[in-house]
C-alpha positions as CSV (number, residue, x, y, z in Angstrom):
1,M,-28.7,-2.5,6.6
2,R,-25.9,-4.3,4.8
3,P,-26.3,-8.1,4.9
4,A,-24.1,-9.8,7.4
5,A,-22.1,-11.6,4.7
6,H,-21.2,-8.3,3.2
7,R,-20.4,-6.3,6.3
8,I,-17.1,-4.6,6.2
9,T,-14.7,-5.9,8.8
10,H,-11.9,-4.0,10.5
11,P,-8.9,-6.2,11.5
12,S,-8.0,-5.1,15.0
13,V,-4.4,-4.0,15.8
14,D,-4.8,-5.9,19.1
15,T,-5.0,-9.2,17.2
16,L,-1.7,-8.5,15.6
17,L,0.3,-8.0,18.8
18,A,1.3,-11.6,19.0
19,G,3.5,-11.1,15.9
20,F,4.6,-7.5,16.6
21,Q,6.5,-5.9,19.5
22,K,5.9,-2.4,20.8
23,F,8.8,0.0,21.3
24,E,8.7,3.6,22.7
25,F,11.3,6.2,21.7
26,G,10.3,9.5,23.1
27,R,7.3,10.8,21.2
28,R,7.5,7.9,18.7
29,V,5.9,4.5,19.2
30,A,6.9,1.6,16.9
31,Y,5.2,-1.7,16.3
32,L,7.8,-4.1,14.7
33,R,7.8,-7.7,13.8
34,R,9.4,-9.6,16.6
35,E,12.4,-10.7,14.5
36,L,13.2,-7.1,14.0
37,A,13.4,-6.3,17.7
38,P,17.2,-6.4,17.8
39,R,17.2,-3.7,15.0
40,A,14.6,-1.5,16.6
41,A,17.0,1.3,17.5
42,A,18.7,1.3,14.1
43,I,15.3,1.4,12.4
44,M,14.2,4.4,14.5
45,S,17.5,6.2,13.9
46,S,17.1,5.7,10.1
47,I,13.5,7.0,10.2
48,S,14.4,10.2,12.1
49,A,15.8,11.7,8.9
50,L,12.7,10.9,6.7
51,V,10.0,13.2,8.0
52,S,11.1,16.4,6.1
53,G,12.5,14.6,3.1
54,E,11.2,14.0,-0.4
55,G,10.9,10.4,-1.4
56,A,9.8,8.3,-4.3
57,G,6.4,7.2,-5.5
58,N,3.0,8.8,-5.0
59,R,3.2,12.0,-3.0
60,A,7.0,11.6,-2.8
61,S,6.4,9.6,0.4
62,G,8.4,6.4,0.0
63,F,11.9,5.9,1.3
64,P,14.2,2.8,1.1
65,L,15.9,1.9,4.4
66,K,19.0,-0.3,4.5
67,L,20.4,-1.2,7.9
68,E,24.0,-1.9,8.6
69,D,23.4,-5.6,8.8
70,G,21.9,-5.6,5.3
71,T,18.3,-5.7,6.2
72,E,16.3,-3.7,3.5
73,L,13.0,-2.1,4.4
74,F,10.7,0.4,2.7
75,A,9.1,3.2,4.7
76,R,6.1,5.2,3.5
77,I,5.0,8.3,5.3
78,S,1.3,9.0,5.3
79,R,0.9,12.2,3.3
80,R,-2.3,13.9,2.2
81,G,-3.4,14.6,-1.3
82,G,-6.0,17.0,-2.7
83,L,-6.7,20.4,-1.1
84,M,-6.0,19.1,2.4
85,R,-2.3,18.9,1.7
86,L,-2.3,22.7,1.7
87,L,-3.4,22.7,5.3
88,S,-1.4,19.8,6.6
89,K,0.9,17.6,4.5
90,D,1.5,14.7,7.0
91,L,-0.4,15.4,10.2
92,Y,-3.6,13.5,11.0
93,L,-6.2,13.7,13.8
94,G,-7.7,10.6,15.5
95,M,-7.2,7.8,18.0
96,Y,-6.5,5.1,15.4
97,P,-3.4,6.1,13.4
98,R,-3.5,5.4,9.7
99,A,-0.3,3.3,9.7
100,L,-1.7,1.0,12.3
101,R,-4.9,0.6,10.3
102,E,-2.8,-0.2,7.2
103,L,-0.6,-2.6,9.2
104,A,-3.8,-4.5,10.3
105,V,-5.3,-4.6,6.8
106,T,-2.1,-5.5,5.0
107,T,-1.3,-8.3,7.5
108,E,-4.8,-9.8,7.0
109,A,-4.4,-9.4,3.2
110,R,-1.2,-11.3,3.2
111,D,-2.6,-14.0,5.4
112,R,-5.6,-14.4,3.0
113,G,-3.2,-14.8,0.0
114,I,-3.5,-11.4,-1.6
115,A,-0.4,-10.2,-3.3
116,V,0.8,-7.3,-1.1
117,A,4.1,-6.1,0.3
118,E,5.2,-7.9,3.4
119,P,4.2,-5.8,6.4
120,L,7.0,-5.3,8.9
121,G,5.7,-2.6,11.2
122,A,4.4,0.9,11.8
123,V,5.8,4.0,13.6
124,I,3.5,6.7,15.1
125,E,4.9,10.1,16.1
126,L,2.6,11.9,18.6
127,V,2.8,15.6,17.8
128,A,0.0,16.8,20.2
129,P,-3.0,15.0,21.8
130,L,-4.7,13.0,19.1
131,V,-2.4,14.6,16.4
132,H,0.1,12.3,14.9
133,R,2.3,11.3,11.9
134,S,2.3,7.8,10.6
135,I,5.0,5.7,8.9
136,F,4.3,2.2,7.5
137,L,7.1,-0.3,7.1
138,T,7.3,-3.2,4.6
139,R,10.1,-5.4,3.4
140,A,11.8,-3.8,0.4
141,M,10.8,-5.3,-3.0
142,P,12.8,-4.8,-6.2
143,G,10.7,-3.4,-9.0
144,M,8.7,-0.4,-9.9
145,T,5.1,0.7,-10.2
146,L,3.1,-0.5,-13.2
147,W,2.9,3.1,-14.5
148,E,6.7,3.5,-14.3
149,L,7.3,0.2,-16.1
150,L,4.7,0.9,-18.9
151,R,6.7,4.1,-19.6
152,T,10.0,2.2,-19.6
153,D,9.3,-1.0,-21.5
154,D,7.8,-0.6,-25.0
155,D,7.7,-4.3,-25.7
156,P,3.9,-5.0,-26.4
157,L,4.2,-8.6,-25.3
158,V,5.7,-7.5,-21.9
159,R,3.1,-4.8,-21.5
160,E,0.3,-7.2,-22.2
161,H,1.7,-9.8,-19.8
162,L,2.0,-7.2,-17.0
163,I,-1.5,-6.0,-17.5
164,E,-2.8,-9.6,-17.3
165,Q,-0.8,-10.1,-14.1
166,A,-2.2,-6.8,-12.6
167,R,-5.7,-7.8,-13.5
168,N,-5.2,-11.3,-11.9
169,A,-4.0,-9.6,-8.7
170,I,-7.1,-7.3,-8.7
171,D,-9.5,-10.2,-9.3
172,T,-7.8,-12.2,-6.5
173,M,-8.2,-9.2,-4.2
174,H,-11.9,-8.9,-5.0
175,R,-12.5,-12.7,-4.6
176,L,-10.9,-12.7,-1.2
177,G,-13.0,-9.8,0.0
178,L,-10.7,-6.7,-0.1
179,F,-12.1,-3.3,-1.1
180,H,-9.1,-1.1,-1.9
181,A,-10.9,2.4,-2.3
182,D,-7.9,4.0,-4.0
183,L,-6.8,1.6,-6.8
184,N,-4.6,3.3,-9.4
185,L,-1.6,2.8,-11.6
186,Q,0.8,4.1,-8.9
187,N,-0.1,1.4,-6.3
188,L,0.1,-1.6,-8.6
189,F,3.8,-2.6,-8.2
190,V,5.6,-4.9,-10.6
191,T,8.1,-7.3,-9.0
192,M,10.6,-9.8,-10.5
193,A,10.9,-13.2,-8.8
194,H,12.6,-16.3,-10.3
195,E,12.8,-14.6,-13.8
196,S,9.0,-14.0,-13.9
197,F,6.9,-10.9,-13.3
198,G,4.4,-10.5,-10.5
199,V,2.2,-7.6,-9.4
200,A,1.6,-6.6,-5.8
201,I,-1.1,-4.2,-4.6
202,L,0.1,-1.4,-2.4
203,D,-1.3,1.4,-0.2
204,L,-4.1,-0.3,1.8
205,D,-4.5,2.6,4.3
206,K,-8.1,3.2,3.0
207,A,-8.9,-0.5,2.3
208,R,-11.5,-2.6,4.1
209,F,-12.3,-6.2,4.2
210,L,-15.7,-7.9,3.7
211,R,-16.6,-11.3,5.1
212,S,-17.2,-12.6,1.6
213,P,-16.1,-11.8,-2.0
214,L,-16.8,-8.2,-3.0
215,P,-20.2,-7.7,-4.5
216,A,-20.4,-6.3,-8.1
217,R,-21.0,-2.7,-6.9
218,L,-17.8,-2.5,-4.9
219,R,-15.8,-4.2,-7.6
220,A,-17.1,-1.6,-10.0
221,R,-16.0,1.2,-7.7
222,N,-12.5,-0.1,-7.5
223,L,-12.3,-0.5,-11.2
224,A,-13.8,2.9,-11.9
225,R,-11.1,4.5,-9.7
226,L,-8.5,2.6,-11.7
227,R,-10.0,3.8,-15.0
228,R,-9.8,7.4,-13.8
229,S,-6.2,6.9,-12.9
230,V,-5.5,5.6,-16.4
231,Q,-7.3,8.5,-18.0
232,K,-5.5,11.1,-15.9
233,L,-2.0,9.6,-16.4
234,D,-2.3,8.5,-20.1
235,P,-5.2,10.6,-21.6
236,A,-3.9,10.1,-25.2
237,G,-3.4,6.3,-24.9
238,H,0.4,6.4,-25.5
239,Y,1.1,3.5,-23.1
240,L,-2.3,1.8,-22.7
241,N,-4.4,1.4,-25.8
242,S,-8.1,0.6,-25.8
243,R,-7.5,-3.1,-25.6
244,A,-5.1,-2.8,-22.7
245,R,-7.5,-0.5,-20.8
246,E,-10.3,-3.0,-21.4
247,L,-8.2,-5.9,-20.1
248,L,-7.0,-4.0,-17.0
249,A,-10.2,-2.2,-15.8
250,R,-13.2,-3.9,-17.4
251,I,-16.1,-4.5,-15.0
């Protein structure tokens, strides 16, 4: 049995309801931060056009949403990878929708001080009993993925700084007890704030918390997944040389 200090915890959606409000629109149920309540109808109207579209990022699942009052959100539809996508691209089975799980984990991560996108809500569309689609909502952030920026900026000093920032974000995540489970170059997001770069960690739908810092074996699993991503996207080392790879994903 895993020692109590290392047991994985699952932040409960029920504990988040003090900060989020539930709305029902036909087959769709939305959980939105309370300050977004006056914009609930506008958000749901904007989301209606997303389900069949092709967006940005990993699996073409990300969509910017700008409301008439200027509020800028980012919506990500849960979409499958691997062979399962051939059977069902965006339908999931279960009582605990993926977007609600990600909402719980991301809210906890932000509360702990981990660099993540600001969670604003989740939308669940019930297709059939226990069958659903999930959409996760965050505040929009200017920037691009680490992989996109490495291919855009060829300044070696900028690249090294970004890799250091990414590694700092990963080390903080590990120290504060978050196991990501799918860490890759596409979900490390480079932001610009006050003329300096920062790196946020995205896509926490498979992530889990521990009650203590991650033990070495789980840190190694996260970093091994990141190394596989580097090797897949940049096998010849055009953008990440051996020194950069060592800095980013060393165990």
